[in-house]
Structures are given as C-alpha cells and as structure tokens.
C-alpha positions in Angstrom: 0.2 0.1 0.2 1.1 3.9 -0.4 -0.4 6.5 0.2 -0.4 9.6 -1.7 1.9 13.0 0.0 -1.3 15.6 0.3 0.0 19.0 2.5 -3.9 19.5 3.3 -3.6 20.4 7.6 -5.7 18.1 9.8 -6.4 18.9 13.7 -4.4 16.0 16.3 -6.2 15.4 19.2 -4.6 18.5 20.9 -6.2 20.4 18.3 -3.1 21.6 16.5 -2.6 21.6 13.1 0.0 19.2 11.3 -0.5 18.1 7.5 -2.5 15.5 6.2 0.7 13.1 5.7 2.1 13.8 9.6 -2.1 13.0 10.5 -1.8 9.9 8.8 1.4 8.6 9.9 0.8 10.0 13.5 -2.7 7.3 13.7 -2.3 4.8 11.2 1.4 3.4 11.0 2.1 0.5 12.4 -0.8 -0.3 13.5 -2.9 -1.2 9.8 -5.0 1.1 8.0 -6.3 2.8 11.1 -7.3 0.6 13.7 -5.7 2.5 16.6 -7.3 3.2 19.8 -8.7 5.6 20.5 -7.0 8.8 21.9 -9.9 10.9 22.7 -10.4 11.4 26.2 -13.8 11.4 28.2 -15.8 15.0 26.9 -13.4 15.6 24.7 -15.3 16.8 21.4 -13.9 14.4 18.3 -12.2 15.9 16.3 -13.3 15.2 12.3 -12.9 12.2 10.8 -10.2 12.5 7.7 -11.5 11.6 4.3 -9.8 8.8 2.2 -10.3 7.1 -0.1 -8.3 3.7 -0.7 -8.3 2.1 -4.2 -7.9 -2.1 -3.9 -8.5 -4.7 -5.7 -11.2 -6.6 -3.6 -9.5 -8.9 -1.8 -10.0 -11.5 1.0 -8.4 -9.7 3.6 -10.1 -6.0 2.7 -13.3 -7.4 1.8 -14.7 -5.8 4.9 -13.1 -2.2 4.6 -15.0 -3.1 1.3 -18.3 -3.7 2.5 -18.2 -1.5 5.4 -18.4 -4.3 7.8 -15.1 -2.5 9.8 -14.5 0.9 9.6 -11.3 2.0 10.4 -11.7 4.5 13.2 -11.4 8.6 13.0 -11.0 7.9 9.3 -14.2 8.3 6.9 -12.5 5.7 4.1 -13.7 5.6 0.5 -13.1 2.2 -0.6 -12.3 1.8 -4.4 -12.1 -1.8 -6.0 -10.4 -1.0 -9.0 -8.1 -3.8 -11.1 -4.5 -3.6 -9.8 -2.7 -2.4 -12.9 -5.6 0.2 -13.3 -4.8 1.5 -9.3 -1.4 1.4 -10.3 -1.5 3.3 -13.3 -4.1 5.9 -12.2 -2.0 6.1 -8.8 1.5 6.5 -10.0 0.7 8.7 -13.0 -1.8 10.5 -11.6 -1.8 11.0 -7.8 -5.6 10.2 -7.4 -6.4 8.2 -4.5 -4.9 9.5 -0.7 -4.1 5.2 -0.5 -3.5 3.1 -2.7 -2.6 -0.6 -3.1 0.9 -0.1 -4.9 3.0 -2.4 -7.0 6.1 -2.9 -4.6 8.6 -2.8 -7.2 6.9 0.9 -8.9 6.7 1.8 -5.6 10.8 1.0 -5.0 11.2 2.3 -8.6 9.7 6.3 -7.2 11.5 6.3 -4.2 14.7 7.6 -7.0 12.3 10.5 -7.9 14.1 14.0 -7.2 11.0 14.2 -5.2 9.6 10.6 -4.0 5.5 11.4 -3.5 4.6 8.2 -1.7 5.0 6.8 1.6 5.2 2.9 2.8 2.3 1.3 4.0 3.6 -2.2 5.8 -0.1 -3.7 4.2 0.0 -6.7 1.8 -3.3 -7.2 0.3 -1.9 -9.6 -2.0 -0.2 -12.4 -1.0 1.2 -15.3 -3.4 3.3 -18.2 -3.6 5.6 -16.7 -6.8 7.2 -20.7 -7.3 4.0 -21.0 -8.7 4.1 -18.8 -11.3 6.8 -19.6 -13.6 5.5 -21.9 -16.5 8.1 -23.9 -19.1 7.1 -25.3 -22.4 6.6 -28.9 -22.3 8.8 -28.9 -25.2 11.2 -27.1 -24.4 13.2 -29.7 -22.9 14.3 -28.0 -19.6 13.8 -30.3 -16.6 14.9 -28.1 -13.7 15.5 -24.5 -12.8 19.2 -24.4 -14.1 18.4 -25.3 -17.9 17.2 -21.9 -18.3 20.7 -20.2 -17.8 22.0 -18.7 -21.4 17.8 -19.2 -22.3 14.9 -16.7 -23.3 12.0 -15.8 -20.6 9.5 -13.6 -21.9 7.4 -11.2 -18.9 4.5 -8.6 -18.7 7.2 -6.1 -17.7 10.7 -6.4 -16.4 9.8 -4.5 -13.7 6.5 -6.2 -12.2 6.5 -7.2 -8.6 5.7 -10.6 -9.5 8.6 -10.9 -12.0 11.0 -9.3 -9.4 10.5 -11.6 -7.2 10.4 -15.0 -9.3 14.0 -13.3 -10.4 14.9 -13.5 -7.1 14.1 -16.7 -6.3 16.0 -18.3 -9.0 19.0 -16.6 -8.2 18.9 -17.1 -4.1 17.3 -20.7 -4.5 19.0 -22.2 -7.9 21.9 -19.7 -8.5 20.8 -18.4 -11.9 21.7 -15.0 -11.9 19.3 -12.6 -13.3 22.5 -11.3 -16.3 22.4 -15.3 -17.1 19.4 -15.2 -18.5 17.3 -13.4 -21.2 14.7 -11.4 -20.5 11.9 -10.4 -23.3 9.3 -8.5 -22.8 5.6 -8.3 -24.1 2.1 -9.4 -23.4 0.8 -12.5 -21.4 -2.5 -12.5 -23.4 -2.2 -9.7 -25.9 0.3 -7.8 -27.3 2.3 -4.8 -26.4 1.0 -4.5 -22.6 
C-alpha cells in the first residue's frame, strides 16, 4: 500500500494543525489501515474524521473494508475496488487516491525521483507463492531451473513485482543470476502490454 503525499492541514487531538501526511502517519502507521486505539479523552470533542479514498482490489483480506463491516476509527473511508493494474497506473501517473494498493517494484522505483511522492504503509493485501508462477513449455526440454541459463524468458514487464520476486527466487534458491537469462517483455494475453 502507498499513500499519496498531501499538504492539506488537519487538527490532531490536541488541536494543533499538522499536515495530512503526518496525521496519517501518527494515526495509521504501524497499526494497519487505521485500527488505532482512541486518543480522545472523556468529555473532549471528537475531531473531524479524515476523509480517505483507498483504491485496492477486493481481496479476501480487504473485503471487510470494502463492504463496510470494518470501519477504521477516525477515518471516513471511501473504498474503490479496482483491478491492480488500473490502480497502479492511476496512482503512479495521476496521484488520484489518498491511499492505494501499489506495486512494490514501482514504489521502489519511485523512491529514486527527486521528490518521492509516496510513503509506504506496511500492509500487503496481495499475497501469493510466486514459485507457482513459472511456466515452462513441455516441448522445451527444460527439466530443472538451471536449464534456464542462456535461454529466453518472457514476462509482461521487467519491473513487474511478481517477476522481480521470481528473479530473486531463481537467484537465491537456484543460483541463477538475472544476467544469465535473456528476459523478453510482451503481453501474456495480448501483445503490447
């Protein structure tokens, strides 16, 4: 997940003005999407809820946020259930949401910009055992991972998070350096992805 940096000012529980990013960090960071304990003392007026738009696919781990059965304390959450690729594109290109599911590799690449625009939140809605994402043609003659050395391997995008994980798995678990394989990019289901 990543949150877009915004300079909109908010009041903290002591009435001090702080920017939205710091407010978000102080109430959300480390406790998962806002499930923080209340800091409002008895008799004190509740601060205005922070309006947050979150774009994320409807995973089993996020469905309670999507259907409203869990409501983050202190946050007026608008949950947009969007396909990951659309969410990533719209967040990276146009910063359309306050918080969004984000490609880990795209987030890391964004850190090298002069003024990084995102703050990572340690929430991982998409989880998958990436060993199951390597497919080899039965006609290829390849029998084990080391047989990939010197071969062409296709993937949709070189920096796609799943593909970065797979290159890491091949390197760490099978000793196959990324530079020893010829990686080609192109659409899986349609050309030009």
